[in-house]
C-alpha positions as CSV (number, residue, x, y, z in Angstrom):
1,M,-151.4,37.1,63.2
2,S,-154.2,39.6,63.4
3,A,-156.1,39.9,66.6
4,S,-159.9,39.3,66.5
5,S,-162.3,42.2,66.6
6,A,-163.5,41.2,70.0
7,S,-160.0,41.6,71.5
8,L,-159.7,45.2,70.2
9,P,-159.7,48.0,72.8
10,G,-163.2,49.3,73.0
11,P,-164.7,52.7,72.2
12,A,-164.5,53.9,75.8
13,M,-160.8,53.2,76.0
14,T,-160.3,54.9,72.6
15,K,-162.1,58.1,73.8
16,I,-160.0,58.1,77.0
17,H,-156.8,57.6,75.0
18,R,-157.7,60.4,72.7
19,Q,-157.9,62.9,75.6
20,Q,-154.1,63.0,75.6
21,F,-154.2,64.7,72.1
22,L,-155.2,68.3,72.4
23,A,-155.6,68.6,68.7
24,L,-158.4,66.1,68.7
25,N,-160.5,67.8,71.3
26,N,-162.0,70.5,68.9
27,K,-161.6,69.0,65.4
28,R,-162.3,65.9,63.3
29,Y,-158.8,65.1,62.1
30,F,-158.1,63.2,58.9
31,N,-154.6,64.4,58.0
32,Y,-152.5,61.7,59.7
33,G,-150.7,61.0,56.4
34,G,-149.4,64.5,56.5
35,Q,-148.7,65.0,60.2
36,G,-150.2,63.4,63.3
37,P,-151.2,65.3,66.3
38,I,-148.9,65.1,69.3
39,A,-150.0,63.9,72.7
40,Q,-149.6,66.2,75.7
41,A,-147.1,63.9,77.4
42,A,-144.9,63.9,74.3
43,L,-145.0,67.7,74.2
44,E,-144.1,67.8,77.9
45,A,-141.2,65.4,77.3
46,I,-139.8,67.8,74.7
47,H,-140.2,70.8,77.1
48,E,-138.7,68.9,80.1
49,A,-135.8,67.9,77.9
50,Q,-135.2,71.4,76.8
51,Q,-135.3,72.6,80.5
52,Q,-132.8,69.9,81.5
53,V,-130.4,70.9,78.9
54,Q,-130.6,74.5,79.9
55,Q,-130.5,73.9,83.6
56,R,-127.5,71.6,83.4
57,G,-125.3,73.4,80.8
58,P,-126.3,73.4,78.0
59,F,-122.9,71.9,77.1
60,A,-122.1,70.2,80.3
61,Q,-120.7,66.7,80.5
62,S,-123.9,65.6,82.1
63,V,-125.9,67.0,79.2
64,N,-123.7,65.2,76.7
65,Q,-124.3,62.0,78.7
66,W,-128.0,62.6,78.7
67,I,-128.0,63.1,75.0
68,S,-126.2,59.9,74.4
69,E,-128.5,57.9,76.7
70,T,-131.7,59.5,75.2
71,A,-130.5,58.8,71.6
72,A,-129.7,55.2,72.5
73,A,-133.1,54.8,74.2
74,T,-135.0,56.3,71.3
75,R,-133.1,54.2,68.8
76,Q,-134.0,51.1,70.8
77,S,-137.7,52.1,70.8
78,I,-137.6,52.6,67.1
79,A,-135.8,49.4,66.5
80,T,-138.3,47.5,68.6
81,E,-141.2,48.8,66.5
82,L,-139.4,48.0,63.3
83,G,-138.4,44.5,64.3
84,T,-134.7,45.2,64.0
85,Q,-131.5,46.0,66.0
86,P,-130.6,49.6,67.1
87,D,-127.3,49.4,65.3
88,A,-129.2,49.3,61.9
89,I,-130.9,52.7,62.6
90,A,-129.5,56.1,61.7
91,L,-131.4,59.0,63.3
92,T,-132.4,61.6,60.7
93,E,-134.8,64.5,60.4
94,N,-137.4,63.0,58.1
95,V,-138.0,60.5,55.2
96,T,-136.5,62.8,52.5
97,V,-133.2,63.0,54.4
98,G,-133.2,59.3,54.9
99,C,-133.8,58.7,51.2
100,N,-131.1,61.2,50.3
101,I,-128.6,59.4,52.5
102,A,-129.2,56.2,50.6
103,L,-129.4,57.8,47.1
104,W,-126.2,59.8,47.5
105,G,-124.3,57.1,49.3
106,I,-124.2,54.8,46.2
107,S,-121.2,55.1,44.0
108,W,-123.0,56.0,40.8
109,K,-121.4,55.8,37.3
110,A,-122.6,56.9,33.9
111,G,-125.1,54.4,32.4
112,D,-126.4,53.1,35.7
113,H,-130.2,52.8,36.0
114,I,-132.7,53.8,38.7
115,L,-136.2,52.5,38.6
116,L,-139.1,54.2,40.5
117,S,-142.8,54.1,40.3
118,D,-145.2,56.8,39.2
119,C,-146.5,57.1,42.7
120,E,-143.4,58.5,44.5
121,H,-143.2,61.7,46.4
122,P,-141.9,64.8,44.6
123,G,-139.1,65.3,47.1
124,V,-137.6,61.9,46.3
125,I,-138.3,62.4,42.6
126,A,-136.3,65.6,42.7
127,A,-133.3,64.0,44.3
128,I,-133.3,61.3,41.8
129,A,-133.5,63.8,39.0
130,E,-130.4,65.6,40.3
131,I,-128.4,62.3,40.6
132,S,-129.4,61.6,37.0
133,R,-128.1,65.0,35.9
134,R,-124.8,64.9,37.8
135,F,-123.8,61.3,37.1
136,Q,-125.6,60.6,33.8
137,V,-127.7,57.9,35.4
138,E,-130.7,56.7,33.5
139,V,-134.1,56.9,35.3
140,T,-137.2,55.0,34.3
141,V,-140.7,55.6,35.9
142,C,-142.8,52.4,36.0
143,P,-146.5,53.0,35.8
144,I,-148.5,51.3,38.7
145,L,-151.0,54.0,39.5
146,G,-154.4,52.4,39.1
147,T,-153.1,48.8,39.3
148,E,-154.5,47.2,42.4
149,N,-153.5,43.5,41.9
150,P,-150.3,43.0,44.1
151,A,-149.0,40.3,41.8
152,T,-149.4,42.5,38.8
153,I,-147.6,45.3,40.5
154,A,-144.6,43.1,41.4
155,E,-144.5,41.7,37.8
156,T,-144.7,45.1,36.2
157,L,-141.8,46.4,38.3
158,A,-139.8,43.3,37.5
159,Q,-140.3,43.8,33.8
160,H,-138.9,47.3,34.0
161,L,-135.6,46.1,35.5
162,T,-132.7,46.2,33.1
163,E,-129.1,44.9,33.0
164,K,-128.0,48.4,34.3
165,T,-130.6,48.8,37.1
166,R,-128.8,49.2,40.4
167,L,-131.7,50.6,42.6
168,L,-135.4,50.5,42.8
169,V,-137.1,53.3,44.8
170,I,-140.5,52.4,45.9
171,S,-143.0,53.3,48.7
172,H,-144.3,50.6,51.0
173,I,-147.7,52.4,51.1
174,L,-148.6,54.6,48.2
175,W,-149.2,58.1,49.5
176,N,-151.8,59.0,46.9
177,T,-153.9,55.8,46.8
178,G,-153.3,54.1,50.1
179,Q,-152.3,50.8,48.5
180,V,-149.9,48.5,50.4
181,L,-147.4,47.1,47.9
182,P,-146.2,43.5,48.1
183,L,-142.8,44.6,49.3
184,A,-141.4,41.1,50.1
185,E,-142.2,39.9,46.6
186,I,-140.8,43.0,45.0
187,I,-137.6,42.8,47.0
188,N,-137.1,39.1,46.2
189,R,-137.5,39.8,42.6
190,C,-135.0,42.6,42.7
191,H,-132.4,40.6,44.7
192,A,-132.8,37.7,42.3
193,H,-132.3,39.9,39.3
194,T,-129.4,39.1,36.9
195,P,-126.7,39.9,36.1
196,E,-126.5,41.8,39.3
197,P,-129.0,42.1,42.2
198,V,-130.9,45.3,42.4
199,W,-131.0,47.2,45.8
200,V,-134.3,48.5,47.1
201,L,-134.8,51.8,48.8
202,V,-138.2,52.1,50.4
203,D,-140.0,55.4,51.2
204,A,-141.8,54.3,54.5
205,A,-143.5,57.6,55.2
206,Q,-146.9,56.0,55.3
207,S,-146.0,52.6,56.7
208,V,-144.1,53.2,59.9
209,G,-146.6,53.6,62.7
210,M,-149.3,52.0,60.7
211,L,-148.2,48.5,59.6
212,P,-146.8,45.8,61.9
213,L,-143.2,45.6,60.7
214,N,-140.3,43.1,61.0
215,L,-137.4,44.5,58.9
216,T,-135.2,41.6,60.0
217,A,-137.5,39.2,58.2
218,L,-138.0,41.6,55.3
219,P,-134.8,41.7,53.4
220,V,-135.1,45.4,52.4
221,D,-131.8,47.3,51.8
222,F,-132.8,50.8,52.9
223,Y,-136.0,51.9,54.7
224,A,-136.5,55.7,55.3
225,F,-139.2,56.8,57.8
226,T,-140.4,59.6,60.0
227,G,-141.9,60.0,63.4
228,H,-144.3,62.8,62.7
229,K,-147.0,61.0,60.8
230,W,-148.6,57.7,62.0
231,W,-146.5,57.6,65.2
232,C,-147.8,61.1,66.1
233,G,-144.4,62.3,67.1
234,P,-142.8,65.7,66.7
235,A,-141.7,67.0,63.3
236,G,-138.0,66.9,62.7
237,I,-137.1,63.4,63.8
238,G,-137.0,60.2,61.7
239,G,-134.6,57.6,60.7
240,L,-133.1,55.3,58.1
241,Y,-132.8,51.6,58.4
242,V,-129.7,50.2,56.7
243,R,-129.6,46.4,56.2
244,P,-126.4,45.3,58.0
245,D,-124.7,43.7,55.0
246,R,-125.2,47.0,53.1
247,L,-123.4,49.1,55.7
248,E,-120.0,48.9,54.1
249,Q,-121.4,49.4,50.6
250,L,-123.1,52.7,51.3
251,Q,-120.8,55.7,51.7
252,P,-121.6,58.6,53.9
253,T,-122.1,61.8,52.0
254,F,-122.5,64.4,54.8
255,V,-119.9,63.7,57.5
256,G,-119.6,65.1,61.1
257,W,-118.6,64.2,64.6
258,R,-121.5,61.8,65.0
259,S,-120.4,59.9,62.0
260,I,-116.8,59.1,63.1
261,T,-114.7,57.5,65.8
262,L,-111.8,59.4,67.4
263,D,-108.5,58.5,69.0
264,S,-107.3,59.7,72.4
265,S,-106.1,63.0,70.8
266,G,-109.4,63.7,69.1
267,N,-108.4,62.8,65.6
268,P,-110.8,60.9,63.3
269,T,-109.9,57.2,63.0
270,G,-112.8,55.9,60.9
271,W,-116.6,55.5,60.6
272,K,-118.9,54.5,63.4
273,P,-119.2,50.7,63.2
274,N,-123.0,50.9,62.7
275,A,-125.6,53.0,60.9
276,Q,-124.7,56.0,63.1
277,R,-122.0,56.7,60.5
278,F,-124.8,58.3,58.5
279,E,-125.7,60.8,61.3
280,V,-123.9,64.1,61.1
281,A,-123.7,66.6,64.0
282,T,-125.6,68.7,66.5
283,A,-129.4,68.2,66.3
284,D,-132.5,69.1,68.2
285,Y,-132.0,66.4,70.8
286,P,-135.1,67.1,72.9
287,L,-137.2,65.8,69.9
288,L,-135.8,62.4,70.7
289,A,-137.5,62.4,74.0
290,G,-140.7,63.4,72.3
291,L,-140.6,60.6,69.8
292,K,-139.8,58.0,72.4
293,T,-142.7,59.1,74.5
294,A,-145.0,59.2,71.4
295,I,-144.1,55.6,70.6
296,A,-144.8,54.6,74.2
297,I,-148.2,56.3,74.1
298,Q,-149.1,54.5,70.9
299,N,-148.3,51.2,72.6
300,Q,-150.8,51.9,75.3
301,W,-153.6,51.2,72.7
302,G,-153.3,47.5,71.9
303,T,-150.7,45.8,69.8
304,A,-149.3,46.8,66.4
305,E,-151.6,44.2,64.8
306,Q,-154.6,45.5,66.7
307,R,-153.9,49.1,65.7
308,Y,-153.5,48.2,62.1
309,Q,-156.8,46.1,62.2
310,R,-158.6,49.1,63.7
311,I,-157.2,51.4,61.0
312,C,-158.4,49.0,58.2
313,Q,-161.9,48.7,59.8
314,L,-162.3,52.5,59.8
315,S,-160.8,52.8,56.3
316,Q,-163.3,50.3,54.9
317,Q,-166.1,52.2,56.6
318,L,-165.0,55.4,55.1
319,W,-164.4,53.9,51.6
320,Q,-167.9,52.2,51.6
321,Q,-169.6,55.4,52.6
322,L,-167.8,57.5,50.0
323,K,-168.4,55.0,47.3
324,A,-172.1,55.2,48.0
325,L,-172.2,59.0,47.1
326,P,-173.1,59.3,43.4
327,A,-170.6,62.1,42.6
328,I,-167.6,60.5,44.3
329,R,-165.1,58.1,42.7
330,C,-162.6,56.5,45.1
331,L,-159.2,56.0,43.6
332,C,-159.2,52.4,44.7
333,T,-162.0,50.1,43.5
334,T,-161.6,48.0,46.7
335,P,-161.0,49.3,50.2
336,P,-157.3,50.2,50.5
337,P,-155.6,48.1,53.2
338,S,-154.3,51.2,54.9
339,G,-155.5,54.4,56.6
340,L,-155.4,56.5,53.4
341,V,-158.6,56.9,51.3
342,S,-158.4,59.2,48.3
343,F,-161.3,60.2,46.1
344,Q,-162.3,62.5,43.2
345,I,-165.5,64.5,42.6
346,Q,-167.2,63.5,39.4
347,S,-169.1,66.6,38.3
348,S,-170.8,67.9,35.2
349,V,-170.9,71.4,36.8
350,G,-167.6,73.2,36.8
351,S,-164.1,71.8,37.3
352,H,-163.7,68.8,39.6
353,R,-160.3,70.2,40.6
354,E,-161.9,73.5,41.7
355,L,-164.6,71.6,43.5
356,Q,-162.2,69.4,45.3
357,T,-160.2,72.4,46.5
358,Q,-163.4,74.1,47.6
359,L,-164.5,71.0,49.4
360,V,-161.3,70.8,51.5
361,Q,-161.6,74.5,52.3
362,H,-165.3,74.2,53.2
363,L,-164.7,71.2,55.4
364,E,-161.9,72.8,57.3
365,K,-164.2,75.6,58.2
366,Q,-166.6,73.0,59.5
367,G,-163.8,71.4,61.7
368,F,-162.9,68.6,59.3
369,F,-159.2,68.4,58.3
370,L,-158.3,66.7,54.9
371,R,-156.0,67.7,52.0
372,T,-155.9,67.7,48.3
373,L,-153.3,65.9,46.2
374,L,-151.9,67.0,42.9
375,N,-151.1,63.6,41.3
376,P,-153.7,62.4,40.6
377,H,-155.7,65.5,41.6
378,S,-157.9,64.2,44.4
379,V,-158.9,64.6,48.1
380,R,-157.2,62.4,50.7
381,A,-158.7,61.5,54.1
382,C,-156.7,59.5,56.6
383,V,-158.1,57.4,59.4
384,H,-156.0,56.4,62.4
385,Y,-156.6,54.0,65.3
386,L,-157.4,57.3,67.2
387,S,-160.3,58.0,64.8
388,L,-163.9,57.4,65.8
389,E,-166.7,55.7,63.7
390,S,-168.8,58.8,64.5
391,E,-166.2,61.1,62.9
392,V,-166.2,59.0,59.7
393,D,-170.1,59.2,59.6
394,Q,-169.9,63.0,60.2
395,L,-167.3,63.5,57.4
396,T,-169.3,61.6,54.8
397,H,-172.5,63.5,55.8
398,A,-170.6,66.8,55.4
399,I,-169.3,65.8,52.0
400,A,-172.8,64.7,50.9
401,D,-174.2,68.1,52.0
402,F,-171.4,69.9,50.0
403,L,-172.1,67.9,46.9
404,A,-175.8,68.6,47.2
405,A,-175.2,72.3,47.4
406,H,-173.0,72.2,44.3
407,S,-175.0,69.9,42.1
């Protein structure tokens, strides 16, 4: 249940909370969908962890114990945020790694079919293309870009399932338009598909840290996420949720000492009994401390529902203001129910692509940080619960001034 507006933390608390983020002190940041800024305490947690490792060892028994405890604590923090159990979480580097674990862990055979939408990230598309090449797996791209009705999206995807479909790859929040897909309905349709249920792999790059989540209640098979976007954690640490009853059906592709159990002589005896079997070997462990701290800092500002409500309020404000500019066309005709707002410049003077690139470059010189997207070619601005109404106003004024100078 969403909290009421009156119960949201006020502007004063938000401004105090923002002081922890050095990157927000001298810029107006709208690139959370690419990478979130890191709070000072999270940076210090990484540094202190590095110091501990070096002072103790770095390969001392006490360090190994610290690594084990820190990984367990971070996995628990992640599981709590996602509404699941720690045993269902494999720690990875990022979303792409998580998607690859699931994609390559399926025993593909020639003639199998993978379905994905036309709004997926190039990294995932490339992995699927290589699977198709190696195993003669058929791939179909379902067109949903520009479709805003959730029921229509679910129905369109269902219509593209075939007798050979084994996997649907889909984003929870589309990284280009900001639409939130009706994931529960999509999963239910896939699992009810005949003659065989279709598994669902979700690219959760834009949903984790933004949406209130309960993966135990949502029967998703695989959910790949990262900590460096909406959680505002360090780059290089993320995870993959594996639905418990899919654990034995997904085979590890990369294998290392973190994947296996050992007997008293140090010989491998089998896989770890949980999602840790998809972890491999030595990693940058101090990043775990950084992500755990980043999640804790986020929880200092309201609940997950309140943060999401705040994001949607700011998103609606930005969308309405952009829509009011004559030369701007927002990709969504209604306010996207997420923090991602993408738009295009409609111009009779020159290429709109060139103008969009120039706009982003111009805004960065003015202290506004956005990005361009290639598919469809557009400009994307991201608002966070950390954003301020005044920053949204300043951004739209800056865009209006740019358009006036280029009309």
